[in-house]
N, CA, C, O and the ligand as a Tripos MOL2 file, in Angstrom:
@<TRIPOS>MOLECULE
protein
  273   271    69     0     0
PROTEIN
NO_CHARGES

@<TRIPOS>ATOM
      1 N         -30.7550   21.4810  -43.7580 N.3       1 MET1
      2 CA        -29.7660   20.4560  -43.2720 C.3       1 MET1
      3 C         -29.4930   20.7640  -41.8070 C.2       1 MET1
      4 O         -29.3330   21.9200  -41.4140 O.2       1 MET1
      5 N         -29.4440   19.7000  -41.0100 N.am      2 LEU2
      6 CA        -29.1930   19.7890  -39.6240 C.3       2 LEU2
      7 C         -27.7070   19.9940  -39.3430 C.2       2 LEU2
      8 O         -26.8710   19.4070  -40.0300 O.2       2 LEU2
      9 N         -27.3630   20.8030  -38.3620 N.am      3 ASP3
     10 CA        -25.9810   20.7720  -37.8840 C.3       3 ASP3
     11 C         -25.9380   19.8550  -36.7100 C.2       3 ASP3
     12 O         -26.9800   19.3560  -36.2830 O.2       3 ASP3
     13 N         -24.7590   19.6070  -36.1620 N.am      4 CYS4
     14 CA        -24.5800   18.6300  -35.0810 C.3       4 CYS4
     15 C         -25.4010   18.9900  -33.8720 C.2       4 CYS4
     16 O         -25.9970   18.1100  -33.2520 O.2       4 CYS4
     17 N         -25.4510   20.2730  -33.5140 N.am      5 ARG5
     18 CA        -26.1140   20.6650  -32.2930 C.3       5 ARG5
     19 C         -27.6790   20.3800  -32.4150 C.2       5 ARG5
     20 O         -28.3300   19.8510  -31.5140 O.2       5 ARG5
     21 N         -28.1780   20.7740  -33.5780 N.am      6 ARG6
     22 CA        -29.5990   20.5370  -33.7540 C.3       6 ARG6
     23 C         -29.8940   19.0450  -33.8720 C.2       6 ARG6
     24 O         -30.9470   18.5890  -33.4250 O.2       6 ARG6
     25 N         -28.9450   18.2510  -34.4890 N.am      7 ALA7
     26 CA        -29.1820   16.8650  -34.5470 C.3       7 ALA7
     27 C         -29.2690   16.2310  -33.1830 C.2       7 ALA7
     28 O         -30.1040   15.3570  -32.9490 O.2       7 ALA7
     29 N         -28.4170   16.6630  -32.2860 N.am      8 HIS8
     30 CA        -28.5050   16.1700  -30.9200 C.3       8 HIS8
     31 C         -29.7860   16.5230  -30.2450 C.2       8 HIS8
     32 O         -30.3310   15.7160  -29.4920 O.2       8 HIS8
     33 N         -30.3050   17.7450  -30.4990 N.am      9 ASP9
     34 CA        -31.6320   18.1180  -29.9490 C.3       9 ASP9
     35 C         -32.7090   17.1700  -30.4460 C.2       9 ASP9
     36 O         -33.6070   16.7670  -29.7060 O.2       9 ASP9
     37 N         -32.5920   16.8250  -31.7270 N.am     10 VAL10
     38 CA        -33.6400   16.0460  -32.3970 C.3      10 VAL10
     39 C         -33.5540   14.6210  -32.0170 C.2      10 VAL10
     40 O         -34.5640   13.9170  -32.0390 O.2      10 VAL10
     41 N         -32.3420   14.1380  -31.6530 N.am     11 LEU11
     42 CA        -32.1350   12.6820  -31.3900 C.3      11 LEU11
     43 C         -33.0300   12.1680  -30.2920 C.2      11 LEU11
     44 O         -33.6640   11.1240  -30.4460 O.2      11 LEU11
     45 N         -33.0920   12.8540  -29.2320 N.am     12 SER12
     46 CA        -33.9120   12.2580  -28.0600 C.3      12 SER12
     47 C         -35.3700   12.2470  -28.4720 C.2      12 SER12
     48 O         -36.0800   11.2980  -28.1380 O.2      12 SER12
     49 N         -35.8570   13.2740  -29.1930 N.am     13 ASP13
     50 CA        -37.2280   13.2890  -29.6560 C.3      13 ASP13
     51 C         -37.4720   12.0800  -30.5480 C.2      13 ASP13
     52 O         -38.5060   11.4160  -30.4750 O.2      13 ASP13
     53 N         -36.4500   11.8160  -31.4150 N.am     14 SER14
     54 CA        -36.6500   10.7550  -32.3540 C.3      14 SER14
     55 C         -36.7330    9.4090  -31.6550 C.2      14 SER14
     56 O         -37.4530    8.5160  -32.1030 O.2      14 SER14
     57 N         -36.0410    9.2680  -30.6220 N.am     15 ILE15
     58 CA        -36.0640    7.9890  -29.8240 C.3      15 ILE15
     59 C         -37.3490    7.8450  -29.1260 C.2      15 ILE15
     60 O         -37.8670    6.7400  -28.9630 O.2      15 ILE15
     61 N         -37.9070    9.0110  -28.6840 N.am     16 ASP16
     62 CA        -39.1850    8.9830  -28.0170 C.3      16 ASP16
     63 C         -40.3130    8.7080  -29.0370 C.2      16 ASP16
     64 O         -41.4280    8.3620  -28.6470 O.2      16 ASP16
     65 N         -40.0300    8.8560  -30.2830 N.am     17 GLY17
     66 CA        -41.0370    8.6390  -31.3410 C.3      17 GLY17
     67 C         -41.9780    9.8070  -31.5250 C.2      17 GLY17
     68 O         -43.0880    9.6280  -32.0250 O.2      17 GLY17
     69 N         -41.5790   10.9530  -31.1490 N.am     18 VAL18
     70 CA        -42.4560   12.1740  -31.2240 C.3      18 VAL18
     71 C         -42.0380   13.1120  -32.3030 C.2      18 VAL18
     72 O         -42.4270   14.2800  -32.3020 O.2      18 VAL18
     73 N         -41.2340   12.6150  -33.2480 N.am     19 LEU19
     74 CA        -40.6360   13.5150  -34.2080 C.3      19 LEU19
     75 C         -41.4760   13.4750  -35.5180 C.2      19 LEU19
     76 O         -41.8740   12.3960  -35.9570 O.2      19 LEU19
     77 N         -41.7370   14.6270  -36.1240 N.am     20 PRO20
     78 CA        -42.3910   14.5950  -37.4360 C.3      20 PRO20
     79 C         -41.5240   13.9440  -38.5310 C.2      20 PRO20
     80 O         -40.2960   14.0030  -38.4800 O.2      20 PRO20
     81 N         -42.1710   13.3420  -39.4900 N.am     21 TRP21
     82 CA        -41.4340   12.4850  -40.4800 C.3      21 TRP21
     83 C         -40.3150   13.2810  -41.1330 C.2      21 TRP21
     84 O         -39.2440   12.7260  -41.3790 O.2      21 TRP21
     85 N         -40.5310   14.5990  -41.4300 N.am     22 TRP22
     86 CA        -39.5770   15.3900  -42.1480 C.3      22 TRP22
     87 C         -38.3330   15.6080  -41.3470 C.2      22 TRP22
     88 O         -37.2190   15.6560  -41.8690 O.2      22 TRP22
     89 N         -38.5620   15.7460  -39.9970 N.am     23 LYS23
     90 CA        -37.4320   15.9270  -39.1460 C.3      23 LYS23
     91 C         -36.6140   14.6170  -39.0460 C.2      23 LYS23
     92 O         -35.3860   14.6250  -38.9630 O.2      23 LYS23
     93 N         -37.3720   13.4790  -39.0580 N.am     24 ARG24
     94 CA        -36.7160   12.1820  -39.0000 C.3      24 ARG24
     95 C         -35.8480   11.9960  -40.2040 C.2      24 ARG24
     96 O         -34.7690   11.4120  -40.1000 O.2      24 ARG24
     97 N         -36.2850   12.4760  -41.3570 N.am     25 ILE25
     98 CA        -35.5440   12.3740  -42.5950 C.3      25 ILE25
     99 C         -34.3390   13.1730  -42.5370 C.2      25 ILE25
    100 O         -33.2740   12.7030  -42.9380 O.2      25 ILE25
    101 N         -34.4350   14.4870  -42.0110 N.am     26 LEU26
    102 CA        -33.2830   15.3340  -41.8600 C.3      26 LEU26
    103 C         -32.2930   14.6780  -40.9710 C.2      26 LEU26
    104 O         -31.1030   14.6600  -41.2860 O.2      26 LEU26
    105 N         -32.7400   14.1220  -39.8460 N.am     27 LEU27
    106 CA        -31.8130   13.4810  -38.9120 C.3      27 LEU27
    107 C         -31.1000   12.2980  -39.5250 C.2      27 LEU27
    108 O         -29.9020   12.0990  -39.3240 O.2      27 LEU27
    109 N         -31.8810   11.4890  -40.3010 N.am     28 ARG28
    110 CA        -31.2890   10.2970  -40.9110 C.3      28 ARG28
    111 C         -30.1170   10.7430  -41.9060 C.2      28 ARG28
    112 O         -29.0440   10.1430  -41.9770 O.2      28 ARG28
    113 N         -30.4360   11.8200  -42.6310 N.am     29 VAL29
    114 CA        -29.3880   12.3150  -43.5220 C.3      29 VAL29
    115 C         -28.2120   12.7350  -42.8150 C.2      29 VAL29
    116 O         -27.0880   12.4450  -43.2250 O.2      29 VAL29
    117 N         -28.4190   13.4260  -41.7390 N.am     30 HIS30
    118 CA        -27.2460   13.9150  -40.9650 C.3      30 HIS30
    119 C         -26.4830   12.6840  -40.3880 C.2      30 HIS30
    120 O         -25.2560   12.6280  -40.4710 O.2      30 HIS30
    121 N         -27.1780   11.7520  -39.8360 N.am     31 LEU31
    122 CA        -26.5180   10.6040  -39.2920 C.3      31 LEU31
    123 C         -25.6810    9.8140  -40.2840 C.2      31 LEU31
    124 O         -24.6350    9.2510  -39.9620 O.2      31 LEU31
    125 N         -26.2010    9.8020  -41.5170 N.am     32 SER32
    126 CA        -25.5100    9.0640  -42.5730 C.3      32 SER32
    127 C         -24.2450    9.7240  -42.9890 C.2      32 SER32
    128 O         -23.3740    9.0750  -43.5690 O.2      32 SER32
    129 N         -24.1050   11.0150  -42.7130 N.am     33 ILE33
    130 CA        -22.8930   11.7240  -43.1560 C.3      33 ILE33
    131 C         -22.0110   12.0970  -41.9290 C.2      33 ILE33
    132 O         -20.8940   12.5890  -42.0900 O.2      33 ILE33
    133 N         -22.5270   11.8550  -40.7200 N.am     34 CYS34
    134 CA        -21.8100   12.3490  -39.5280 C.3      34 CYS34
    135 C         -21.6150   11.1650  -38.5340 C.2      34 CYS34
    136 O         -22.5110   10.8330  -37.7570 O.2      34 CYS34
    137 N         -20.4260   10.5530  -38.5930 N.am     35 PRO35
    138 CA        -20.1550    9.3310  -37.7610 C.3      35 PRO35
    139 C         -20.2650    9.7320  -36.2610 C.2      35 PRO35
    140 O         -20.7110    8.9090  -35.4620 O.2      35 PRO35
    141 N         -19.8790   10.9470  -35.8600 N.am     36 GLY36
    142 CA        -19.9920   11.3280  -34.4690 C.3      36 GLY36
    143 C         -21.4460   11.2790  -33.9520 C.2      36 GLY36
    144 O         -21.7040   10.6870  -32.9040 O.2      36 GLY36
    145 N         -22.3740   11.8840  -34.6660 N.am     37 CYS37
    146 CA        -23.7550   11.8980  -34.3110 C.3      37 CYS37
    147 C         -24.4020   10.4460  -34.3750 C.2      37 CYS37
    148 O         -25.2430   10.0580  -33.5640 O.2      37 CYS37
    149 N         -23.9320    9.7190  -35.3900 N.am     38 ALA38
    150 CA        -24.4400    8.3730  -35.5430 C.3      38 ALA38
    151 C         -24.0580    7.5480  -34.2930 C.2      38 ALA38
    152 O         -24.8180    6.7010  -33.8240 O.2      38 ALA38
    153 N         -22.8310    7.8390  -33.7710 N.am     39 ARG39
    154 CA        -22.4310    7.0940  -32.5760 C.3      39 ARG39
    155 C         -23.3000    7.5220  -31.3560 C.2      39 ARG39
    156 O         -23.7480    6.7030  -30.5530 O.2      39 ARG39
    157 N         -23.4980    8.8200  -31.2770 N.am     40 THR40
    158 CA        -24.3670    9.3270  -30.2400 C.3      40 THR40
    159 C         -25.7280    8.7170  -30.2910 C.2      40 THR40
    160 O         -26.2900    8.3360  -29.2650 O.2      40 THR40
    161 N         -26.2850    8.6170  -31.5320 N.am     41 ASP41
    162 CA        -27.6140    7.9850  -31.6830 C.3      41 ASP41
    163 C         -27.5950    6.6050  -31.1580 C.2      41 ASP41
    164 O         -28.4990    6.2000  -30.4270 O.2      41 ASP41
    165 N         -26.5480    5.8360  -31.5240 N.am     42 GLN42
    166 CA        -26.4820    4.4130  -31.0920 C.3      42 GLN42
    167 C         -26.4490    4.3480  -29.5780 C.2      42 GLN42
    168 O         -27.1790    3.5460  -28.9960 O.2      42 GLN42
    169 N         -25.6330    5.1600  -28.9120 N.am     43 SER43
    170 CA        -25.4880    5.0000  -27.5000 C.3      43 SER43
    171 C         -26.7400    5.4730  -26.7600 C.2      43 SER43
    172 O         -27.1110    4.9280  -25.7210 O.2      43 SER43
    173 N         -27.3840    6.5070  -27.3270 N.am     44 LEU44
    174 CA        -28.6060    6.9560  -26.7780 C.3      44 LEU44
    175 C         -29.6670    5.8740  -26.8400 C.2      44 LEU44
    176 O         -30.4190    5.6470  -25.8920 O.2      44 LEU44
    177 N         -29.7020    5.2100  -27.9950 N.am     45 ARG45
    178 CA        -30.7270    4.1790  -28.2310 C.3      45 ARG45
    179 C         -30.4440    2.9660  -27.3060 C.2      45 ARG45
    180 O         -31.3810    2.3570  -26.7910 O.2      45 ARG45
    181 N         -29.2080    2.6320  -27.1050 N.am     46 SER46
    182 CA        -28.9550    1.4680  -26.2460 C.3      46 SER46
    183 C         -29.2230    1.8460  -24.7760 C.2      46 SER46
    184 O         -29.6750    0.9970  -24.0080 O.2      46 SER46
    185 N         -28.9620    3.0720  -24.3750 N.am     47 CYS47
    186 CA        -29.3340    3.5640  -23.0600 C.3      47 CYS47
    187 C         -30.8320    3.3900  -22.9170 C.2      47 CYS47
    188 O         -31.3230    2.7810  -21.9670 O.2      47 CYS47
    189 N         -31.5360    3.9370  -23.8780 N.am     48 HIS48
    190 CA        -33.0010    3.9940  -23.8160 C.3      48 HIS48
    191 C         -33.5570    2.4780  -23.7330 C.2      48 HIS48
    192 O         -34.4840    2.1860  -22.9770 O.2      48 HIS48
    193 N         -32.9480    1.5870  -24.5270 N.am     49 GLY49
    194 CA        -33.3610    0.1920  -24.5120 C.3      49 GLY49
    195 C         -33.1640   -0.4400  -23.1140 C.2      49 GLY49
    196 O         -33.9910   -1.2250  -22.6500 O.2      49 GLY49
    197 N         -32.0440   -0.0740  -22.4610 N.am     50 VAL50
    198 CA        -31.7890   -0.6050  -21.1440 C.3      50 VAL50
    199 C         -32.8830   -0.0890  -20.1820 C.2      50 VAL50
    200 O         -33.4810   -0.8590  -19.4320 O.2      50 VAL50
    201 N         -33.1150    1.1800  -20.2260 N.am     51 VAL51
    202 CA        -34.1410    1.7820  -19.3410 C.3      51 VAL51
    203 C         -35.4880    1.1880  -19.6090 C.2      51 VAL51
    204 O         -36.2110    0.8540  -18.6690 O.2      51 VAL51
    205 N         -35.8600    1.0420  -20.8830 N.am     52 GLY52
    206 CA        -37.0910    0.4650  -21.2490 C.3      52 GLY52
    207 C         -37.2330   -0.9180  -20.7410 C.2      52 GLY52
    208 O         -38.2790   -1.2480  -20.1820 O.2      52 GLY52
    209 N         -36.2290   -1.7710  -20.9000 N.am     53 SER53
    210 CA        -36.3100   -3.1500  -20.4860 C.3      53 SER53
    211 C         -36.3880   -3.1810  -18.9440 C.2      53 SER53
    212 O         -37.0790   -4.0410  -18.3980 O.2      53 SER53
    213 N         -35.7380   -2.3170  -18.2660 N.am     54 LEU54
    214 CA        -35.8180   -2.3390  -16.7770 C.3      54 LEU54
    215 C         -37.2720   -1.9740  -16.4200 C.2      54 LEU54
    216 O         -37.8430   -2.5590  -15.5000 O.2      54 LEU54
    217 N         -37.8440   -1.0580  -17.1060 N.am     55 ARG55
    218 CA        -39.2080   -0.6650  -16.7730 C.3      55 ARG55
    219 C         -40.2100   -1.7800  -17.0030 C.2      55 ARG55
    220 O         -41.2270   -1.8970  -16.3200 O.2      55 ARG55
    221 N         -39.8730   -2.6030  -18.0070 N.am     56 ASP56
    222 CA        -40.8630   -3.6980  -18.3570 C.3      56 ASP56
    223 C         -40.6790   -4.8390  -17.4500 C.2      56 ASP56
    224 O         -41.5420   -5.7160  -17.4390 O.2      56 ASP56
    225 N         -39.6300   -4.9270  -16.6750 N.am     57 MET57
    226 CA        -39.3950   -6.0940  -15.7850 C.3      57 MET57
    227 C         -40.4410   -6.0130  -14.6470 C.2      57 MET57
    228 O         -40.7900   -4.9380  -14.1590 O.2      57 MET57
    229 N         -40.9000   -7.1690  -14.2690 N.am     58 PRO58
    230 CA        -41.8230   -7.1910  -13.1490 C.3      58 PRO58
    231 C         -41.0610   -6.8660  -11.8820 C.2      58 PRO58
    232 O         -39.8630   -7.1310  -11.7900 O.2      58 PRO58
    233 N         -41.7600   -6.2800  -10.8860 N.am     59 PRO59
    234 CA        -41.1090   -5.9470   -9.6140 C.3      59 PRO59
    235 C         -40.6670   -7.2480   -8.9460 C.2      59 PRO59
    236 O         -41.3050   -8.2870   -9.1160 O.2      59 PRO59
    237 N         -39.5940   -7.1880   -8.2000 N.am     60 ILE60
    238 CA        -39.1170   -8.3690   -7.5040 C.3      60 ILE60
    239 C         -39.9380   -8.5310   -6.2300 C.2      60 ILE60
    240 O         -39.9430   -7.6490   -5.3710 O.2      60 ILE60
    241 N         -40.6030   -9.6130   -6.1150 N.am     61 ILE61
    242 CA        -41.3980   -9.9020   -4.9370 C.3      61 ILE61
    243 C         -40.7510  -11.0040   -4.1720 C.2      61 ILE61
    244 O         -40.5620  -12.1070   -4.6850 O.2      61 ILE61
    245 N         -40.4060  -10.7130   -2.9310 N.am     62 GLU62
    246 CA        -39.7790  -11.7900   -2.1180 C.3      62 GLU62
    247 C         -40.8320  -12.4610   -1.2760 C.2      62 GLU62
    248 O         -41.0140  -12.1570   -0.0970 O.2      62 GLU62
    249 N         -41.5390  -13.4050   -1.9340 N.am     63 ASP63
    250 CA        -42.5150  -14.0700   -1.0450 C.3      63 ASP63
    251 C         -41.8910  -15.3030   -0.4160 C.2      63 ASP63
    252 O         -41.0550  -15.9760   -1.0200 O.2      63 ASP63
    253 N         -42.2990  -15.5760    0.7670 N.am     64 GLU64
    254 CA        -41.6770  -16.6480    1.4970 C.3      64 GLU64
    255 C         -42.5080  -17.9130    1.2950 C.2      64 GLU64
    256 O         -43.6500  -18.0420    1.7350 O.2      64 GLU64
    257 N         -41.8540  -18.8250    0.6020 N.am     65 ASP65
    258 CA        -42.4220  -20.1230    0.4110 C.3      65 ASP65
    259 C         -42.3530  -20.9380    1.6630 C.2      65 ASP65
    260 O         -41.2950  -20.9990    2.2890 O.2      65 ASP65
    261 N         -43.3980  -21.5490    2.0490 N.am     66 PRO66
    262 CA        -43.2940  -22.4200    3.2340 C.3      66 PRO66
    263 C         -42.4100  -23.6020    2.9620 C.2      66 PRO66
    264 O         -42.5610  -24.2440    1.9230 O.2      66 PRO66
    265 N         -41.5060  -23.9150    3.8340 N.am     67 PRO67
    266 CA        -40.5580  -25.0030    3.6280 C.3      67 PRO67
    267 C         -41.2210  -26.3430    3.4210 C.2      67 PRO67
    268 O         -42.1760  -26.6890    4.1170 O.2      67 PRO67
    269 N         -40.7040  -27.1100    2.4450 N.am     68 GLY68
    270 CA        -41.1070  -28.4840    2.2550 C.3      68 GLY68
    271 C         -42.5040  -28.5560    1.7670 C.2      68 GLY68
    272 O         -43.0250  -29.6500    1.5460 O.2      68 GLY68
    273 ZN        -23.2800   15.5930  -36.4760 Zn       69 ZN69
@<TRIPOS>BOND
     1     1     2 1
     2     2     3 1
     3     3     4 2
     4     3     5 am
     5     5     6 1
     6     6     7 1
     7     7     8 2
     8     7     9 am
     9     9    10 1
    10    10    11 1
    11    11    12 2
    12    11    13 am
    13    13    14 1
    14    14    15 1
    15    15    16 2
    16    15    17 am
    17    17    18 1
    18    18    19 1
    19    19    20 2
    20    19    21 am
    21    21    22 1
    22    22    23 1
    23    23    24 2
    24    23    25 am
    25    25    26 1
    26    26    27 1
    27    27    28 2
    28    27    29 am
    29    29    30 1
    30    30    31 1
    31    31    32 2
    32    31    33 am
    33    33    34 1
    34    34    35 1
    35    35    36 2
    36    35    37 am
    37    37    38 1
    38    38    39 1
    39    39    40 2
    40    39    41 am
    41    41    42 1
    42    42    43 1
    43    43    44 2
    44    43    45 am
    45    45    46 1
    46    46    47 1
    47    47    48 2
    48    47    49 am
    49    49    50 1
    50    50    51 1
    51    51    52 2
    52    51    53 am
    53    53    54 1
    54    54    55 1
    55    55    56 2
    56    55    57 am
    57    57    58 1
    58    58    59 1
    59    59    60 2
    60    59    61 am
    61    61    62 1
    62    62    63 1
    63    63    64 2
    64    63    65 am
    65    65    66 1
    66    66    67 1
    67    67    68 2
    68    67    69 am
    69    69    70 1
    70    70    71 1
    71    71    72 2
    72    71    73 am
    73    73    74 1
    74    74    75 1
    75    75    76 2
    76    75    77 am
    77    77    78 1
    78    78    79 1
    79    79    80 2
    80    79    81 am
    81    81    82 1
    82    82    83 1
    83    83    84 2
    84    83    85 am
    85    85    86 1
    86    86    87 1
    87    87    88 2
    88    87    89 am
    89    89    90 1
    90    90    91 1
    91    91    92 2
    92    91    93 am
    93    93    94 1
    94    94    95 1
    95    95    96 2
    96    95    97 am
    97    97    98 1
    98    98    99 1
    99    99   100 2
   100    99   101 am
   101   101   102 1
   102   102   103 1
   103   103   104 2
   104   103   105 am
   105   105   106 1
   106   106   107 1
   107   107   108 2
   108   107   109 am
   109   109   110 1
   110   110   111 1
   111   111   112 2
   112   111   113 am
   113   113   114 1
   114   114   115 1
   115   115   116 2
   116   115   117 am
   117   117   118 1
   118   118   119 1
   119   119   120 2
   120   119   121 am
   121   121   122 1
   122   122   123 1
   123   123   124 2
   124   123   125 am
   125   125   126 1
   126   126   127 1
   127   127   128 2
   128   127   129 am
   129   129   130 1
   130   130   131 1
   131   131   132 2
   132   131   133 am
   133   133   134 1
   134   134   135 1
   135   135   136 2
   136   135   137 am
   137   137   138 1
   138   138   139 1
   139   139   140 2
   140   139   141 am
   141   141   142 1
   142   142   143 1
   143   143   144 2
   144   143   145 am
   145   145   146 1
   146   146   147 1
   147   147   148 2
   148   147   149 am
   149   149   150 1
   150   150   151 1
   151   151   152 2
   152   151   153 am
   153   153   154 1
   154   154   155 1
   155   155   156 2
   156   155   157 am
   157   157   158 1
   158   158   159 1
   159   159   160 2
   160   159   161 am
   161   161   162 1
   162   162   163 1
   163   163   164 2
   164   163   165 am
   165   165   166 1
   166   166   167 1
   167   167   168 2
   168   167   169 am
   169   169   170 1
   170   170   171 1
   171   171   172 2
   172   171   173 am
   173   173   174 1
   174   174   175 1
   175   175   176 2
   176   175   177 am
   177   177   178 1
   178   178   179 1
   179   179   180 2
   180   179   181 am
   181   181   182 1
   182   182   183 1
   183   183   184 2
   184   183   185 am
   185   185   186 1
   186   186   187 1
   187   187   188 2
   188   187   189 am
   189   189   190 1
   190   190   191 1
   191   191   192 2
   192   191   193 am
   193   193   194 1
   194   194   195 1
   195   195   196 2
   196   195   197 am
   197   197   198 1
   198   198   199 1
   199   199   200 2
   200   199   201 am
   201   201   202 1
   202   202   203 1
   203   203   204 2
   204   203   205 am
   205   205   206 1
   206   206   207 1
   207   207   208 2
   208   207   209 am
   209   209   210 1
   210   210   211 1
   211   211   212 2
   212   211   213 am
   213   213   214 1
   214   214   215 1
   215   215   216 2
   216   215   217 am
   217   217   218 1
   218   218   219 1
   219   219   220 2
   220   219   221 am
   221   221   222 1
   222   222   223 1
   223   223   224 2
   224   223   225 am
   225   225   226 1
   226   226   227 1
   227   227   228 2
   228   227   229 am
   229   229   230 1
   230   230   231 1
   231   231   232 2
   232   231   233 am
   233   233   234 1
   234   234   235 1
   235   235   236 2
   236   235   237 am
   237   237   238 1
   238   238   239 1
   239   239   240 2
   240   239   241 am
   241   241   242 1
   242   242   243 1
   243   243   244 2
   244   243   245 am
   245   245   246 1
   246   246   247 1
   247   247   248 2
   248   247   249 am
   249   249   250 1
   250   250   251 1
   251   251   252 2
   252   251   253 am
   253   253   254 1
   254   254   255 1
   255   255   256 2
   256   255   257 am
   257   257   258 1
   258   258   259 1
   259   259   260 2
   260   259   261 am
   261   261   262 1
   262   262   263 1
   263   263   264 2
   264   263   265 am
   265   265   266 1
   266   266   267 1
   267   267   268 2
   268   267   269 am
   269   269   270 1
   270   270   271 1
   271   271   272 2
@<TRIPOS>SUBSTRUCTURE
     1 MET1         2 RESIDUE 1 A MET
     2 LEU2         6 RESIDUE 1 A LEU
     3 ASP3        10 RESIDUE 1 A ASP
     4 CYS4        14 RESIDUE 1 A CYS
     5 ARG5        18 RESIDUE 1 A ARG
     6 ARG6        22 RESIDUE 1 A ARG
     7 ALA7        26 RESIDUE 1 A ALA
     8 HIS8        30 RESIDUE 1 A HIS
     9 ASP9        34 RESIDUE 1 A ASP
    10 VAL10       38 RESIDUE 1 A VAL
    11 LEU11       42 RESIDUE 1 A LEU
    12 SER12       46 RESIDUE 1 A SER
    13 ASP13       50 RESIDUE 1 A ASP
    14 SER14       54 RESIDUE 1 A SER
    15 ILE15       58 RESIDUE 1 A ILE
    16 ASP16       62 RESIDUE 1 A ASP
    17 GLY17       66 RESIDUE 1 A GLY
    18 VAL18       70 RESIDUE 1 A VAL
    19 LEU19       74 RESIDUE 1 A LEU
    20 PRO20       78 RESIDUE 1 A PRO
    21 TRP21       82 RESIDUE 1 A TRP
    22 TRP22       86 RESIDUE 1 A TRP
    23 LYS23       90 RESIDUE 1 A LYS
    24 ARG24       94 RESIDUE 1 A ARG
    25 ILE25       98 RESIDUE 1 A ILE
    26 LEU26      102 RESIDUE 1 A LEU
    27 LEU27      106 RESIDUE 1 A LEU
    28 ARG28      110 RESIDUE 1 A ARG
    29 VAL29      114 RESIDUE 1 A VAL
    30 HIS30      118 RESIDUE 1 A HIS
    31 LEU31      122 RESIDUE 1 A LEU
    32 SER32      126 RESIDUE 1 A SER
    33 ILE33      130 RESIDUE 1 A ILE
    34 CYS34      134 RESIDUE 1 A CYS
    35 PRO35      138 RESIDUE 1 A PRO
    36 GLY36      142 RESIDUE 1 A GLY
    37 CYS37      146 RESIDUE 1 A CYS
    38 ALA38      150 RESIDUE 1 A ALA
    39 ARG39      154 RESIDUE 1 A ARG
    40 THR40      158 RESIDUE 1 A THR
    41 ASP41      162 RESIDUE 1 A ASP
    42 GLN42      166 RESIDUE 1 A GLN
    43 SER43      170 RESIDUE 1 A SER
    44 LEU44      174 RESIDUE 1 A LEU
    45 ARG45      178 RESIDUE 1 A ARG
    46 SER46      182 RESIDUE 1 A SER
    47 CYS47      186 RESIDUE 1 A CYS
    48 HIS48      190 RESIDUE 1 A HIS
    49 GLY49      194 RESIDUE 1 A GLY
    50 VAL50      198 RESIDUE 1 A VAL
    51 VAL51      202 RESIDUE 1 A VAL
    52 GLY52      206 RESIDUE 1 A GLY
    53 SER53      210 RESIDUE 1 A SER
    54 LEU54      214 RESIDUE 1 A LEU
    55 ARG55      218 RESIDUE 1 A ARG
    56 ASP56      222 RESIDUE 1 A ASP
    57 MET57      226 RESIDUE 1 A MET
    58 PRO58      230 RESIDUE 1 A PRO
    59 PRO59      234 RESIDUE 1 A PRO
    60 ILE60      238 RESIDUE 1 A ILE
    61 ILE61      242 RESIDUE 1 A ILE
    62 GLU62      246 RESIDUE 1 A GLU
    63 ASP63      250 RESIDUE 1 A ASP
    64 GLU64      254 RESIDUE 1 A GLU
    65 ASP65      258 RESIDUE 1 A ASP
    66 PRO66      262 RESIDUE 1 A PRO
    67 PRO67      266 RESIDUE 1 A PRO
    68 GLY68      270 RESIDUE 1 A GLY
    69 ZN69       273 GROUP 0 **** ****
């Protein structure tokens, strides 16, 4: 069983998708019984989503259209 500290260590790996399945299960079990870590998981995931979507955005190119 994971404690909160280990769960936090595992969280970022799980978001990166580099976690072995058995660790994912341990983490899930912990998140289901620990509202604090579940909240951390949520906020980490939303942070990650924002960063990911920023990275996916095309660069802003200021090209000058000729007038008219
Ligand atoms: Zn916890």
